[in-house]
C-alpha positions in Angstrom: 34.1 23.5 7.4 32.1 26.0 5.5 33.0 24.2 2.2 31.5 21.0 3.6 28.3 22.8 4.7 27.9 24.5 1.3 28.5 21.2 -0.5 25.8 19.5 1.7 23.5 22.4 0.9 24.2 22.0 -2.8 23.5 18.3 -2.7 20.2 18.9 -0.9 19.2 21.5 -3.4 19.9 19.2 -6.3 18.0 16.4 -4.6 15.0 18.6 -3.9 15.1 20.1 -7.4 15.1 16.6 -8.9 12.3 15.5 -6.6 10.2 18.5 -7.5 10.7 18.1 -11.2 10.0 14.3 -10.9 6.9 14.9 -8.9 5.4 17.3 -11.4 6.5 15.3 -14.4 4.9 12.2 -12.9 1.6 14.0 -12.1 1.6 15.4 -15.6 2.2 12.1 -17.4 0.2 9.8 -15.1 -2.7 12.3 -14.6 -2.8 11.3 -10.9 -1.6 12.7 -7.6 1.9 11.7 -6.6 1.9 9.8 -3.3 4.3 7.6 -1.3 3.1 4.1 -2.2 4.2 0.6 -3.2 1.0 -0.9 -4.5 0.3 -1.6 -8.1 -1.6 -3.8 -10.6 1.4 -5.9 -11.4 4.8 -6.4 -10.0 6.4 -4.1 -12.5 3.9 -1.4 -11.7 4.7 -1.8 -8.0 8.4 -1.4 -8.7 7.6 1.8 -10.7 5.6 3.2 -7.8 8.5 2.4 -5.4 11.0 4.1 -7.7 8.7 7.1 -8.1 8.2 7.3 -4.3 12.0 7.2 -3.7 12.9 9.9 -6.2 9.9 12.1 -5.6 9.7 11.4 -1.8 11.4 14.5 -0.5 9.0 16.8 -2.3 6.0 14.8 -1.3 7.1 14.8 2.3 7.4 18.6 2.3 3.9 18.9 0.8 2.6 16.6 3.4 4.0 18.8 6.2 2.0 21.8 4.9 -1.3 20.0 5.1 -3.8 21.5 7.5 -5.3 19.8 10.5 -9.1 19.1 10.8 -9.7 22.5 12.4 -7.9 24.3 9.6 -4.7 25.1 11.4 -1.2 24.2 10.5 0.7 21.9 13.0 4.2 23.2 13.5 5.4 19.8 14.7 4.3 18.0 11.6 5.8 20.7 9.4 9.1 20.5 11.2 9.2 16.7 11.2 8.3 16.7 7.5 11.0 19.2 6.7 13.6 17.3 8.7 12.7 14.0 6.9 12.3 15.7 3.5 15.6 17.5 3.5 17.4 14.4 4.8 15.8 12.4 2.1 16.7 15.1 -0.5 20.3 14.8 0.6 20.3 11.0 -0.2 18.5 11.6 -3.5 20.9 14.4 -4.4 23.9 12.4 -3.4 22.8 9.6 -5.8 22.3 12.0 -8.7 25.4 14.1 -8.1 27.5 11.0 -7.6 26.2 9.5 -10.8 26.9 12.7 -12.6 30.5 12.9 -11.4 30.9 9.2 -12.1 29.9 9.6 -15.7 31.7 12.9 -16.4 35.0 12.3 -14.5 
């Protein structure tokens, strides 16, 4: 059972690493803040925003969880919900990339 937990942790770590790299790469190349969105000037631009939101979503969710409230405090409930959703999403993203890697290598 420990092997399965370590494998799940590895998959989440890969997903979160890819999400972080993708977020910073997108922000560097597009010169704009990465956000979860689906709008765009054209249909292709909208599909690009959806793809970016899917890959970079876990990292963006974790950043959203650390935003301060209006009075300058950190809400523990929003941080926990963002962490739960972000790490679950990172597992899905990591599973796609690790699965693709093993499909191409093996």
